[in-house]
N, C-alpha and C positions, 0 to 999 in steps of 0.2 A: 551359750556361754559368750560373754562379752568381755572384751579387753579394751582399755584405753592405754595406749603405749606412748610414753614420752621419752625421747632421746634426751639423756641428761649428762651433764658434766659430773654431777654427784647427786646423791639423794640419801635421805635417812628418815627413819620413822621412830617415834617415841611413844611410849605408853606410860601414863602416870609419871611423866618427867624422866623416865628411864629409856635410854637408847636401846632399841631391840633389833634394829637392822640398819645397815649402812652399806652403800656401794660408792665406787668411783664411776668413771665413764661407763655408760651402758644404757639400760632401759629401766624406767620406773613403770611397772605394770600394775594397773588397777584391774582387778578380776571380779566379775559378777557371774554368779551361777544361777541358772533358772531351774525350775522343777523338772524339766525334761532333758537336761544335759547329761552327757555320757562320757566315759573315759575315751571313747573314739574321738569325740569332739575335742577333748583336751589334747590328745595325741596330735591331731591335725593342727591345732593352734600352737602347740609347743614347737613342732617342726617348722611351721611357717615363721614363727617369731624368731627362732634361733638362726634361721637362714635369711631373714628379711634384710635386704641390702639397702640400708639407709645411712650408713656411715661413709664419710668421704674418703676417696682414694687420693693418690698423689696428684691427680688432675682436678681435685676439688669436685668430683662427681660422686653422687650417692651410688656406690658400687660395692661396698664391703658390708659383711654381716657382723653380727655380734661375735660369732665364732672367729671370723677373720681378724677381728680387732682385739681379741681376748677381753671383750667387754664383760660387764657384770650385770646382774639383774636383781632389782628389788621388787618383790611380788607382794602386793597388799590386797587383801580381800575387801570387796566393796559391794555389798548387796544392793545399794541404791542404784547401781548401773542397770538393774533389772526393773526399776520402777517405771510405771507408765504414767504419763502426764497428759493423756489425751482428753480426759474428762475432768472438769472442775479445776480446782487449784491445789488439791492435795494429792500427791502421788499415790498410786496403788501399787502394792508390792505382791499382788496375787501370783505373779509368775516367778517370784524369787523362790529358790529351793529352800526347803526346811534346813535349819542350821546344821543338823547332823549330816545331811546329804551334801550340802555346800562345803562343809569343812573337809569331808572325805575327798571331794574332787579338787579342792584347793591344795590339800596335802599331796595328792597324786600329781597335780600339775607341777608343783615344786620339785618333786622327785624326778619327774620326767625332764625338766629343764636341767637339773643337776646331772642327769645321765649323759648330757651333751658336753660335760666338763665345764659348765659355766658356773662361776662363783655366784652364789645367790644370797640375798638377804631377804628377810620376810617381816611382815607385820605380825600382829597377834590376832588370830581369827576372833571376830565378835567383839573386840575391844574398841574403845574410843581411842583413836590414834591421831597423832599430829605428824603430818608428812611434810618434809621440807625438800626442795629440789632446786637445782639450777638447770633450767632448760638449756639445751644445746640446739640452737637454731632460731626459734623453737621448731622442733619437728615432733608432730603428734599424729598418731594414727588410731583408728578404731578398727578392731578386728572382731568378727563374730563367726561362730560356727553354729549351724542349725542342724536339726535332725535330718537325715537323708543326705 
């Protein structure tokens, strides 16, 4: 499971011109699911993400988490994160999870984030989406969880 996490002042996602998810200060999370990912990996990443101390405190140091700041999270599925670009010039998506497996883990991930009391917005799994954001920093991290 792979995440690209961007600290944002706000973010939103539209599908076919319709607003489907919107947040204020917090994280925009692009989530990719591989064929070997599990709920245990999702649990690990949710906990890490919700407690990741990358928001500034009163001394302007990255010392506060999403929970500490009552931040929000916009979670968008993005299978292209699992694409391999090592050979040739066309990505291979052999390691991406089948849609039914990926959607199940995507929905599970969302529910686990919400269990921390974090307000969440989402994209639409499998849809062509337009994502808008205002980066805060910019501050961007990549998180991964592997089997084992």
